[in-house]
C-alpha positions, 0 to 999 in steps of 0.5 A: 250399252244398257249393262255398261251404263249400270256398270258406271256406278260400280266403277266409280265406287270401286275407284273412288271409294273401295280402292282408297281403303287400307285393305289387302289387295285380295280383299279389295278384289273380292269386294270389287267382284261382289259389287260387280255381280250386284251391279249387273242385276239387269244382265242376270235378269235377261239370263233368267227371262230373256228380258232385262225388265223381268227378273224370274228369280225367287222373290228373296233373291230379287229383293236382295239384288234390289238392296245391293244394287240400290246400295251401290247407287246411293254409295256412288251418290254419297261418294260424289258429294264427298269428292265435291266437298274434298275439292272445295276444301282443297281450294280453300287455304287451310281447309283441306279435308282428310277422309278416314277409313272409318268415315268411309265405312260409316258412309257405306253403312248408311248407304246400305241402311237407306237401301234397305229402307228404300226396298221395304218402302217400295215392296210394302202394301201401299197406304191409302191416300185421299184427295179431293179434286174440284171439277168445273161443270161437274153434274151434282149427281157426281158430287162426291163420286169416288175413283180409286186409281191403281197404277204401275202395279208391275205384278212380277216375282217381286209383286206376286199373287199374294201381294196382289191379293192383299191390294185387291182386298184393300181396294174392295174394302173401300167401296168406291164408285169406280176403279181406274188402272192407269197402265203397267199392270205386269212385268212378264209374259202372260204364260209366266204371270197368269197366276200372279195377275189372277187376283185382279179378277176380283176387283169390284166397284159400283160402276166397274173396273177400267184400264189402259195400257202402259209401256210395259204392256207392249214389252210382254205381248200387248194383244195377249195381255189386253185380251186377258184383261178384258176376260178378267172383267176389266173394261179396256179403254184404247183410244175410246171413252164411255159415258157414265150416267147417274139420274141424268147427269153424265160424266165421260171416262176416256183412255188412250194407248201408250207412246210405246205403241209406236215401236211395235206398229200398234195404235198410237195414243190419240186423245182427240179420237178418244173423246170424239162424240162425247156429250158436249156438257159432260166433263171428261176424265182422261186416263193416260199412263204417261203425263207428258201430253197433259197440255194437249189434253187440257187444250181439248177440254179434258177436266181431269187427267190421271197418270202414272209412269214416273213412280213419283221419281223414286227418291227425293232430289233425284225425282227432278231427273224423272220430271225432266223426262216427263214434261216437268210432271213427276208426282202429285197434283198439277194445274194445267190450264183449266185441267187438273193433272194427277200423277200417281206415285204408283201402287207398285213399281218396276222390279229392276229398281225397287227403291223408294225414299220420300216418294211413297207408293199409294192407293189413291182414292179420288173424290170428285167435287163440284167447283165453286160456281158449278 
């Protein structure tokens, strides 16, 4: 079923874009076959690693597949818009639209160029994004406290050790107080990803490095990965919290497991349990990979929730689809009751669809500020 769904854009491109071109039948068939191979990128992933989520090809091949697959998706969307315009034209007397081969070739070229830009944007070292977040009741000792949020690194053949090493170097150069990693660190088992994830061992912050699992941790050996993260010096927050203390001022950092835990018999996310026993007057910052439960967190008195998972929706316009699947939250800052929710676009992203257009990756440095009247 998974592969059939991804074949639908290919079928649409072949029937509505390729077939109307004035090409020899042999050329049409060859082009259709090449596009079919590209559209089944995830099938080849499964053959390479046993999982559609994890391509184990050399990095240039993964990049090429993402470019071709992304180009098919973009071309299908353009063809859909063209068909809609043609239909409208047919309904208006004297306004019929004739589509030349040259126009179609131009459309294909534009899709290919946009896909190349999208893959380049997706695979680069993310730029720094600075945001201030005001928190009611923040102790004065934590005014100006800095948190670097990393999320959705998806360390893989597409985001290998060299990429991770550069990200770590940039992160460490910022000298932040705390690093929070909000899930989906990897794509692949510990056996195949051990070397690629190793640079994360060198992450440094004054108050340490904290992490929670994302859904992808559960797909590739949850227990092995969580134990390995802990051995690398990360503090894992699985439905629990820690209390940060500065000269008597206190701040609570809590974390929960991911919804993907339900399918494997692992501990389900429990915000209430994670913050149970926290000091009454200390503001709570919650790390939750998926933003969907933000209202629940706000109702429990959480002041700030940091999430990822959505990748920012990847493409402006299509991000509305991601928003619908995540309770309306897809990218950036939201006010949810008395809580601020920040949904990070992601440091990396899933190598099965590495395309960003208008939703850039980010290294996010969050500076906490006291709210007016605090």
